[in-house]
C-alpha distance (Angstrom), angle and dihedral (degrees) to the residues before:
residue distance angle dihedral
X1 . . .
X2 3.79 . .
X3 3.81 126.3 .
X4 3.78 131.6 175.2
X5 3.80 141.5 175.0
X6 3.81 118.9 -158.9
X7 3.77 135.9 178.6
X8 3.81 138.8 173.5
X9 3.79 115.0 -102.0
X10 3.77 125.3 -161.8
X11 3.82 96.4 23.3
X12 3.78 102.8 116.9
X13 3.79 95.6 -171.2
X14 3.83 102.2 34.1
X15 3.80 127.8 74.6
X16 3.78 122.9 -165.4
X17 3.78 130.9 165.7
X18 3.80 121.7 -178.0
X19 3.82 122.3 -173.0
X20 3.81 119.7 -176.2
X21 3.77 136.6 177.5
X22 3.76 130.5 178.1
X23 3.76 149.5 152.4
X24 3.82 125.0 -116.8
X25 3.80 124.9 -170.3
X26 3.81 120.3 -165.2
X27 3.79 141.9 162.8
X28 3.80 125.9 -160.3
X29 3.83 120.8 -141.6
X30 3.81 125.2 -167.9
X31 3.81 115.2 -135.0
X32 3.83 115.7 -152.1
X33 3.79 91.1 -40.1
X34 3.82 89.8 -74.0
X35 3.79 104.7 94.5
X36 3.79 141.5 -15.9
X37 3.79 130.6 -119.4
X38 3.77 120.5 -151.6
X39 3.82 117.4 -171.6
X40 3.80 114.9 -167.8
X41 3.76 140.7 -176.7
X42 3.76 133.6 -176.0
X43 3.77 153.3 150.8
X44 3.82 129.4 -115.3
X45 3.80 132.8 -168.8
X46 3.82 117.6 -162.4
X47 3.81 131.9 -169.1
X48 3.80 119.0 -164.4
X49 3.80 128.8 -172.1
X50 3.80 114.9 -170.8
X51 3.79 133.6 171.7
X52 3.78 143.4 124.6
X53 3.78 125.4 -94.4
X54 3.79 115.4 -88.6
X55 3.78 106.7 -74.7
X56 3.77 136.9 156.3
X57 3.79 100.1 -111.6
X58 3.79 125.5 175.4
X59 3.83 105.6 -153.4
X60 3.82 96.1 177.4
X61 3.81 141.2 11.6
X62 3.82 94.3 -86.1
X63 3.81 91.5 97.1
X64 3.80 89.2 -130.1
X65 3.82 113.3 136.8
X66 3.80 118.1 -140.1
X67 3.82 122.6 -156.9
X68 3.82 96.4 -126.5
X69 3.81 129.1 43.6
X70 3.83 86.7 -150.9
X71 3.78 115.8 30.4
X72 3.77 116.7 -114.1
X73 3.82 112.8 -94.9
X74 3.82 128.3 -157.3
X75 3.81 110.0 -166.8
X76 3.80 127.8 -178.9
X77 3.80 118.3 -170.0
X78 3.78 135.0 177.5
X79 3.80 125.6 -159.3
X80 3.76 142.6 170.3
X81 3.81 125.7 -133.1
X82 3.82 130.2 -154.3
X83 3.78 125.1 176.2
X84 3.78 151.6 142.3
X85 3.81 129.5 -132.4
X86 3.80 126.1 -165.7
X87 3.82 123.9 -163.4
X88 3.82 122.4 -169.8
X89 3.82 113.2 176.4
X90 3.84 101.5 -56.1
X91 3.82 99.1 -16.9
X92 3.79 121.6 92.8
X93 3.80 127.5 -171.7
X94 3.75 129.6 176.4
X95 3.77 150.8 167.1
X96 3.81 128.3 -146.3
X97 3.81 131.7 -171.1
X98 3.81 119.2 -165.9
X99 3.80 124.0 -171.6
X100 3.80 128.0 -174.8
X101 3.80 136.4 161.7
X102 3.83 93.8 -82.4
X103 3.80 104.3 9.4
X104 3.80 139.6 62.0
X105 3.76 122.3 -178.3
X106 3.78 138.3 176.1
X107 3.78 126.5 -155.9
X108 3.79 134.0 -171.8
X109 3.77 123.9 -167.0
X110 3.77 135.1 -168.7
X111 3.77 123.2 177.3
X112 3.74 149.2 116.8
X113 3.77 131.1 -81.2
X114 3.79 121.0 -152.0
């Protein structure tokens, strides 16, 4: 089970909160005693709340002030994740493919494990 809470730092006039939870299933396989492969798959649900700070914005010529320069958004998204990790001694490499209703992304990673 994976959970995360994210926000934007350093943006004085933009507020964003992202909360995600998901489930990942994986199984590691040793290959000839040299390295291990670990395929994984999972599901993630994300909630995002984004807006600006309270401001007196005038979006049109009506002279009517609105409380937010960008209207507050509540976004729920669901996505699936497939990937493969490889670990050889202290080096790890991996690939991840994420697909959602409106988004597809690919990720590569290379690092060390200690």
